[in-house]
A tleap script that builds the chain and sets N, CA, C and O, in Angstrom:
source leaprc.protein.ff14SB
mol = sequence {
  NMET VAL VAL GLN LEU HIE TYR PHE GLY ALA
  LEU GLN GLU GLN SER GLY CYS ALA SER GLU
  GLN LEU THR THR THR ALA GLY ASN ILE ASP
  GLU LEU PHE LYS GLU LEU GLN ALA ALA GLY
  ARG ILE VAL MET GLN SER GLU VAL LEU ARG
  VAL ALA VAL ASN ASP GLU PHE CYS ASN TRP
  SER ASN PRO LEU SER ASP GLY ASP SER VAL
  ALA PHE MET PRO PRO MET ALA GLY CGLY
}
set mol.1.N position { 18.583 -10.727 12.957 }
set mol.1.CA position { 17.255 -10.438 13.439 }
set mol.1.C position { 16.737 -11.642 14.209 }
set mol.1.O position { 17.242 -12.755 14.054 }
set mol.2.N position { 15.742 -11.415 15.027 }
set mol.2.CA position { 15.114 -12.485 15.806 }
set mol.2.C position { 13.674 -12.636 15.342 }
set mol.2.O position { 12.935 -11.656 15.245 }
set mol.3.N position { 13.277 -13.891 15.053 }
set mol.3.CA position { 11.904 -14.186 14.664 }
set mol.3.C position { 11.353 -15.239 15.617 }
set mol.3.O position { 12.105 -16.015 16.207 }
set mol.4.N position { 10.035 -15.253 15.757 }
set mol.4.CA position { 9.349 -16.262 16.564 }
set mol.4.C position { 8.785 -17.292 15.610 }
set mol.4.O position { 8.008 -16.949 14.719 }
set mol.5.N position { 9.165 -18.560 15.781 }
set mol.5.CA position { 8.701 -19.632 14.914 }
set mol.5.C position { 7.618 -20.429 15.615 }
set mol.5.O position { 7.679 -20.655 16.823 }
set mol.6.N position { 6.615 -20.858 14.837 }
set mol.6.CA position { 5.531 -21.688 15.344 }
set mol.6.C position { 5.398 -22.887 14.415 }
set mol.6.O position { 5.339 -22.738 13.194 }
set mol.7.N position { 5.351 -24.079 15.010 }
set mol.7.CA position { 5.243 -25.312 14.242 }
set mol.7.C position { 3.912 -25.981 14.576 }
set mol.7.O position { 3.514 -26.042 15.740 }
set mol.8.N position { 3.234 -26.478 13.556 }
set mol.8.CA position { 1.952 -27.134 13.745 }
set mol.8.C position { 2.012 -28.566 13.235 }
set mol.8.O position { 2.847 -28.908 12.397 }
set mol.9.N position { 1.103 -29.407 13.760 }
set mol.9.CA position { 0.987 -30.787 13.301 }
set mol.9.C position { 2.280 -31.558 13.424 }
set mol.9.O position { 2.966 -31.492 14.444 }
set mol.10.N position { 2.609 -32.297 12.366 }
set mol.10.CA position { 3.800 -33.143 12.371 }
set mol.10.C position { 5.087 -32.337 12.533 }
set mol.10.O position { 6.105 -32.880 12.961 }
set mol.11.N position { 5.051 -31.065 12.199 }
set mol.11.CA position { 6.251 -30.241 12.347 }
set mol.11.C position { 6.642 -30.054 13.808 }
set mol.11.O position { 7.820 -29.871 14.114 }
set mol.12.N position { 5.665 -30.100 14.711 }
set mol.12.CA position { 5.988 -30.035 16.144 }
set mol.12.C position { 6.853 -31.214 16.537 }
set mol.12.O position { 7.832 -31.058 17.267 }
set mol.13.N position { 6.496 -32.388 16.056 }
set mol.13.CA position { 7.271 -33.586 16.361 }
set mol.13.C position { 8.665 -33.507 15.749 }
set mol.13.O position { 9.650 -33.854 16.400 }
set mol.14.N position { 8.751 -33.055 14.507 }
set mol.14.CA position { 10.041 -32.964 13.831 }
set mol.14.C position { 10.973 -31.972 14.515 }
set mol.14.O position { 12.161 -32.241 14.686 }
set mol.15.N position { 10.430 -30.830 14.904 }
set mol.15.CA position { 11.271 -29.780 15.494 }
set mol.15.C position { 11.505 -29.998 16.987 }
set mol.15.O position { 12.458 -29.467 17.558 }
set mol.16.N position { 10.628 -30.782 17.613 }
set mol.16.CA position { 10.756 -31.027 19.042 }
set mol.16.C position { 10.132 -29.960 19.913 }
set mol.16.O position { 10.295 -29.980 21.133 }
set mol.17.N position { 9.405 -29.010 19.293 }
set mol.17.CA position { 8.751 -27.959 20.073 }
set mol.17.C position { 7.609 -27.340 19.263 }
set mol.17.O position { 7.537 -27.505 18.046 }
set mol.18.N position { 6.722 -26.628 19.956 }
set mol.18.CA position { 5.611 -25.944 19.286 }
set mol.18.C position { 6.027 -24.565 18.791 }
set mol.18.O position { 5.512 -24.078 17.785 }
set mol.19.N position { 6.962 -23.939 19.505 }
set mol.19.CA position { 7.434 -22.613 19.090 }
set mol.19.C position { 8.813 -22.367 19.675 }
set mol.19.O position { 9.220 -22.991 20.654 }
set mol.20.N position { 9.516 -21.441 19.047 }
set mol.20.CA position { 10.850 -21.059 19.511 }
set mol.20.C position { 11.249 -19.727 18.904 }
set mol.20.O position { 10.726 -19.316 17.868 }
set mol.21.N position { 12.175 -19.066 19.559 }
set mol.21.CA position { 12.769 -17.863 18.991 }
set mol.21.C position { 14.038 -18.267 18.274 }
set mol.21.O position { 14.766 -19.152 18.724 }
set mol.22.N position { 14.298 -17.613 17.156 }
set mol.22.CA position { 15.474 -17.947 16.369 }
set mol.22.C position { 16.143 -16.671 15.884 }
set mol.22.O position { 15.480 -15.762 15.386 }
set mol.23.N position { 17.433 -16.612 16.031 }
set mol.23.CA position { 18.213 -15.528 15.443 }
set mol.23.C position { 18.636 -15.995 14.058 }
set mol.23.O position { 19.214 -17.072 13.909 }
set mol.24.N position { 18.349 -15.187 13.052 }
set mol.24.CA position { 18.595 -15.596 11.671 }
set mol.24.C position { 19.135 -14.436 10.843 }
set mol.24.O position { 18.945 -13.268 11.184 }
set mol.25.N position { 19.807 -14.775 9.758 }
set mol.25.CA position { 20.239 -13.775 8.784 }
set mol.25.C position { 19.409 -13.882 7.508 }
set mol.25.O position { 19.671 -13.183 6.529 }
set mol.26.N position { 18.397 -14.768 7.525 }
set mol.26.CA position { 17.546 -14.980 6.344 }
set mol.26.C position { 16.820 -13.686 5.981 }
set mol.26.O position { 16.339 -12.958 6.850 }
set mol.27.N position { 16.755 -13.422 4.692 }
set mol.27.CA position { 16.069 -12.223 4.226 }
set mol.27.C position { 14.610 -12.453 3.873 }
set mol.27.O position { 13.818 -11.514 3.802 }
set mol.28.N position { 14.257 -13.750 3.647 }
set mol.28.CA position { 12.866 -14.061 3.316 }
set mol.28.C position { 12.509 -15.443 3.859 }
set mol.28.O position { 13.349 -16.129 4.441 }
set mol.29.N position { 11.262 -15.837 3.663 }
set mol.29.CA position { 10.772 -17.095 4.210 }
set mol.29.C position { 11.522 -18.283 3.621 }
set mol.29.O position { 11.877 -19.208 4.352 }
set mol.30.N position { 11.769 -18.275 2.325 }
set mol.30.CA position { 12.463 -19.385 1.691 }
set mol.30.C position { 13.854 -19.579 2.289 }
set mol.30.O position { 14.249 -20.711 2.566 }
set mol.31.N position { 14.587 -18.515 2.490 }
set mol.31.CA position { 15.920 -18.612 3.090 }
set mol.31.C position { 15.834 -19.137 4.526 }
set mol.31.O position { 16.667 -19.940 4.945 }
set mol.32.N position { 14.834 -18.687 5.272 }
set mol.32.CA position { 14.631 -19.169 6.636 }
set mol.32.C position { 14.330 -20.663 6.625 }
set mol.32.O position { 14.884 -21.418 7.424 }
set mol.33.N position { 13.452 -21.088 5.721 }
set mol.33.CA position { 13.089 -22.490 5.617 }
set mol.33.C position { 14.310 -23.349 5.310 }
set mol.33.O position { 14.502 -24.396 5.928 }
set mol.34.N position { 15.126 -22.921 4.371 }
set mol.34.CA position { 16.337 -23.673 4.016 }
set mol.34.C position { 17.305 -23.735 5.196 }
set mol.34.O position { 17.982 -24.744 5.395 }
set mol.35.N position { 17.367 -22.676 5.965 }
set mol.35.CA position { 18.198 -22.655 7.174 }
set mol.35.C position { 17.696 -23.706 8.175 }
set mol.35.O position { 18.489 -24.434 8.773 }
set mol.36.N position { 16.379 -23.773 8.347 }
set mol.36.CA position { 15.795 -24.750 9.267 }
set mol.36.C position { 15.994 -26.176 8.769 }
set mol.36.O position { 16.243 -27.078 9.569 }
set mol.37.N position { 15.888 -26.391 7.461 }
set mol.37.CA position { 16.137 -27.722 6.896 }
set mol.37.C position { 17.592 -28.135 7.103 }
set mol.37.O position { 17.864 -29.272 7.486 }
set mol.38.N position { 18.519 -27.227 6.854 }
set mol.38.CA position { 19.945 -27.534 7.010 }
set mol.38.C position { 20.283 -27.894 8.453 }
set mol.38.O position { 21.179 -28.699 8.706 }
set mol.39.N position { 19.560 -27.292 9.397 }
set mol.39.CA position { 19.777 -27.562 10.813 }
set mol.39.C position { 19.036 -28.823 11.279 }
set mol.39.O position { 19.171 -29.229 12.433 }
set mol.40.N position { 18.253 -29.444 10.383 }
set mol.40.CA position { 17.505 -30.645 10.722 }
set mol.40.C position { 16.237 -30.385 11.509 }
set mol.40.O position { 15.668 -31.317 12.078 }
set mol.41.N position { 15.777 -29.136 11.556 }
set mol.41.CA position { 14.568 -28.780 12.312 }
set mol.41.C position { 13.300 -29.148 11.546 }
set mol.41.O position { 12.278 -29.467 12.153 }
set mol.42.N position { 13.362 -29.107 10.217 }
set mol.42.CA position { 12.213 -29.457 9.365 }
set mol.42.C position { 12.718 -30.382 8.264 }
set mol.42.O position { 13.713 -30.085 7.603 }
set mol.43.N position { 12.021 -31.514 8.068 }
set mol.43.CA position { 12.425 -32.432 7.000 }
set mol.43.C position { 11.422 -32.458 5.850 }
set mol.43.O position { 11.724 -33.007 4.790 }
set mol.44.N position { 10.250 -31.884 6.032 }
set mol.44.CA position { 9.251 -31.808 4.950 }
set mol.44.C position { 9.726 -30.832 3.881 }
set mol.44.O position { 10.543 -29.947 4.133 }
set mol.45.N position { 9.187 -31.021 2.683 }
set mol.45.CA position { 9.487 -30.114 1.583 }
set mol.45.C position { 8.535 -28.925 1.617 }
set mol.45.O position { 7.391 -29.060 2.050 }
set mol.46.N position { 8.988 -27.786 1.172 }
set mol.46.CA position { 8.176 -26.566 1.213 }
set mol.46.C position { 6.903 -26.684 0.381 }
set mol.46.O position { 5.909 -26.022 0.681 }
set mol.47.N position { 6.916 -27.516 -0.654 }
set mol.47.CA position { 5.756 -27.649 -1.541 }
set mol.47.C position { 4.513 -28.150 -0.816 }
set mol.47.O position { 3.397 -27.895 -1.268 }
set mol.48.N position { 4.681 -28.855 0.294 }
set mol.48.CA position { 3.534 -29.394 1.010 }
set mol.48.C position { 3.121 -28.534 2.208 }
set mol.48.O position { 2.154 -28.857 2.896 }
set mol.49.N position { 3.838 -27.457 2.456 }
set mol.49.CA position { 3.575 -26.619 3.627 }
set mol.49.C position { 2.907 -25.308 3.259 }
set mol.49.O position { 3.038 -24.817 2.138 }
set mol.50.N position { 2.193 -24.755 4.218 }
set mol.50.CA position { 1.695 -23.375 4.134 }
set mol.50.C position { 2.506 -22.573 5.130 }
set mol.50.O position { 2.980 -23.110 6.131 }
set mol.51.N position { 2.665 -21.305 4.862 }
set mol.51.CA position { 3.422 -20.447 5.772 }
set mol.51.C position { 2.653 -19.149 5.984 }
set mol.51.O position { 2.032 -18.622 5.061 }
set mol.52.N position { 2.704 -18.647 7.202 }
set mol.52.CA position { 2.073 -17.368 7.536 }
set mol.52.C position { 3.077 -16.519 8.299 }
set mol.52.O position { 3.851 -17.020 9.116 }
set mol.53.N position { 3.047 -15.231 8.017 }
set mol.53.CA position { 3.871 -14.271 8.752 }
set mol.53.C position { 2.928 -13.276 9.411 }
set mol.53.O position { 2.087 -12.657 8.759 }
set mol.54.N position { 3.092 -13.143 10.712 }
set mol.54.CA position { 2.244 -12.240 11.496 }
set mol.54.C position { 0.761 -12.503 11.239 }
set mol.54.O position { -0.028 -11.581 11.032 }
set mol.55.N position { 0.407 -13.791 11.259 }
set mol.55.CA position { -0.976 -14.276 11.141 }
set mol.55.C position { -1.612 -14.079 9.769 }
set mol.55.O position { -2.836 -14.110 9.647 }
set mol.56.N position { -0.796 -13.876 8.736 }
set mol.56.CA position { -1.328 -13.757 7.380 }
set mol.56.C position { -0.582 -14.711 6.462 }
set mol.56.O position { 0.648 -14.710 6.417 }
set mol.57.N position { -1.347 -15.537 5.721 }
set mol.57.CA position { -0.704 -16.435 4.776 }
set mol.57.C position { 0.093 -15.623 3.762 }
set mol.57.O position { -0.319 -14.537 3.356 }
set mol.58.N position { 1.239 -16.166 3.360 }
set mol.58.CA position { 2.094 -15.457 2.409 }
set mol.58.C position { 2.827 -16.463 1.537 }
set mol.58.O position { 2.674 -17.671 1.715 }
set mol.59.N position { 3.613 -15.974 0.605 }
set mol.59.CA position { 4.387 -16.876 -0.242 }
set mol.59.C position { 5.821 -16.957 0.285 }
set mol.59.O position { 6.203 -16.231 1.203 }
set mol.60.N position { 6.591 -17.841 -0.306 }
set mol.60.CA position { 7.934 -18.137 0.191 }
set mol.60.C position { 8.927 -17.012 -0.053 }
set mol.60.O position { 9.998 -17.010 0.554 }
set mol.61.N position { 8.614 -16.067 -0.909 }
set mol.61.CA position { 9.522 -14.943 -1.154 }
set mol.61.C position { 9.234 -13.755 -0.234 }
set mol.61.O position { 9.896 -12.722 -0.328 }
set mol.62.N position { 8.252 -13.901 0.651 }
set mol.62.CA position { 7.897 -12.829 1.581 }
set mol.62.C position { 9.117 -12.424 2.406 }
set mol.62.O position { 9.769 -13.285 2.998 }
set mol.63.N position { 9.441 -11.115 2.457 }
set mol.63.CA position { 10.595 -10.677 3.251 }
set mol.63.C position { 10.331 -10.827 4.751 }
set mol.63.O position { 9.186 -10.800 5.202 }
set mol.64.N position { 11.407 -10.984 5.502 }
set mol.64.CA position { 11.328 -11.077 6.955 }
set mol.64.C position { 11.798 -9.789 7.598 }
set mol.64.O position { 12.661 -9.092 7.065 }
set mol.65.N position { 11.219 -9.479 8.754 }
set mol.65.CA position { 11.635 -8.335 9.553 }
set mol.65.C position { 11.864 -8.796 10.981 }
set mol.65.O position { 11.291 -9.792 11.424 }
set mol.66.N position { 12.696 -8.075 11.689 }
set mol.66.CA position { 12.958 -8.388 13.087 }
set mol.66.C position { 11.649 -8.418 13.867 }
set mol.66.O position { 10.829 -7.508 13.750 }
set mol.67.N position { 11.457 -9.460 14.657 }
set mol.67.CA position { 10.261 -9.589 15.482 }
set mol.67.C position { 9.090 -10.279 14.818 }
set mol.67.O position { 8.048 -10.460 15.449 }
set mol.68.N position { 9.232 -10.676 13.546 }
set mol.68.CA position { 8.134 -11.360 12.859 }
set mol.68.C position { 7.794 -12.677 13.544 }
set mol.68.O position { 8.650 -13.327 14.143 }
set mol.69.N position { 6.531 -13.050 13.439 }
set mol.69.CA position { 6.029 -14.339 13.897 }
set mol.69.C position { 5.764 -15.178 12.654 }
set mol.69.O position { 4.948 -14.806 11.811 }
set mol.70.N position { 6.457 -16.312 12.540 }
set mol.70.CA position { 6.371 -17.158 11.349 }
set mol.70.C position { 5.797 -18.514 11.736 }
set mol.70.O position { 6.303 -19.176 12.642 }
set mol.71.N position { 4.733 -18.925 11.041 }
set mol.71.CA position { 4.089 -20.208 11.321 }
set mol.71.C position { 4.204 -21.109 10.100 }
set mol.71.O position { 3.873 -20.713 8.983 }
set mol.72.N position { 4.681 -22.329 10.335 }
set mol.72.CA position { 4.758 -23.345 9.294 }
set mol.72.C position { 3.685 -24.385 9.572 }
set mol.72.O position { 3.596 -24.914 10.680 }
set mol.73.N position { 2.855 -24.681 8.544 }
set mol.73.CA position { 1.727 -25.588 8.715 }
set mol.73.C position { 1.721 -26.671 7.651 }
set mol.73.O position { 1.655 -26.371 6.459 }
set mol.74.N position { 1.788 -27.933 8.071 }
set mol.74.CA position { 1.716 -29.039 7.121 }
set mol.74.C position { 0.256 -29.303 6.760 }
set mol.74.O position { -0.651 -28.750 7.383 }
set mol.75.N position { 0.029 -30.156 5.748 }
set mol.75.CA position { -1.344 -30.539 5.430 }
set mol.75.C position { -1.958 -31.234 6.651 }
set mol.75.O position { -1.291 -32.001 7.346 }
set mol.76.N position { -3.229 -30.953 6.895 }
set mol.76.CA position { -3.901 -31.553 8.042 }
set mol.76.C position { -5.208 -32.179 7.582 }
set mol.76.O position { -5.897 -31.648 6.710 }
set mol.77.N position { -5.533 -33.302 8.176 }
set mol.77.CA position { -6.806 -33.951 7.920 }
set mol.77.C position { -7.744 -33.602 9.062 }
set mol.77.O position { -7.310 -33.405 10.197 }
set mol.78.N position { -8.980 -33.529 8.769 }
set mol.78.CA position { -9.936 -33.212 9.822 }
set mol.78.C position { -11.310 -33.741 9.463 }
set mol.78.O position { -11.539 -34.299 8.390 }
set mol.79.N position { -12.195 -33.543 10.390 }
set mol.79.CA position { -13.529 -34.050 10.114 }
set mol.79.C position { -14.572 -33.273 10.816 }
set mol.79.O position { -15.759 -33.575 10.687 }
savepdb mol mol.pdb
quit
């Protein structure tokens, strides 16, 4: 399946881009995340990240479908 990935904050720097399309065999968010870590695209641990699929926050066991938009968001400071 093909998913659209979006990286925010420090993850943009780590991945080298703000978004990309990825062909994956991952069945859920956790499997996708581990795939990205193994490829060196993300070095942060999942415990510090939030994830959203199709603009809705979800948990790491959320299943993936072809065409999903997945956003990974690190902690952010603001004012």
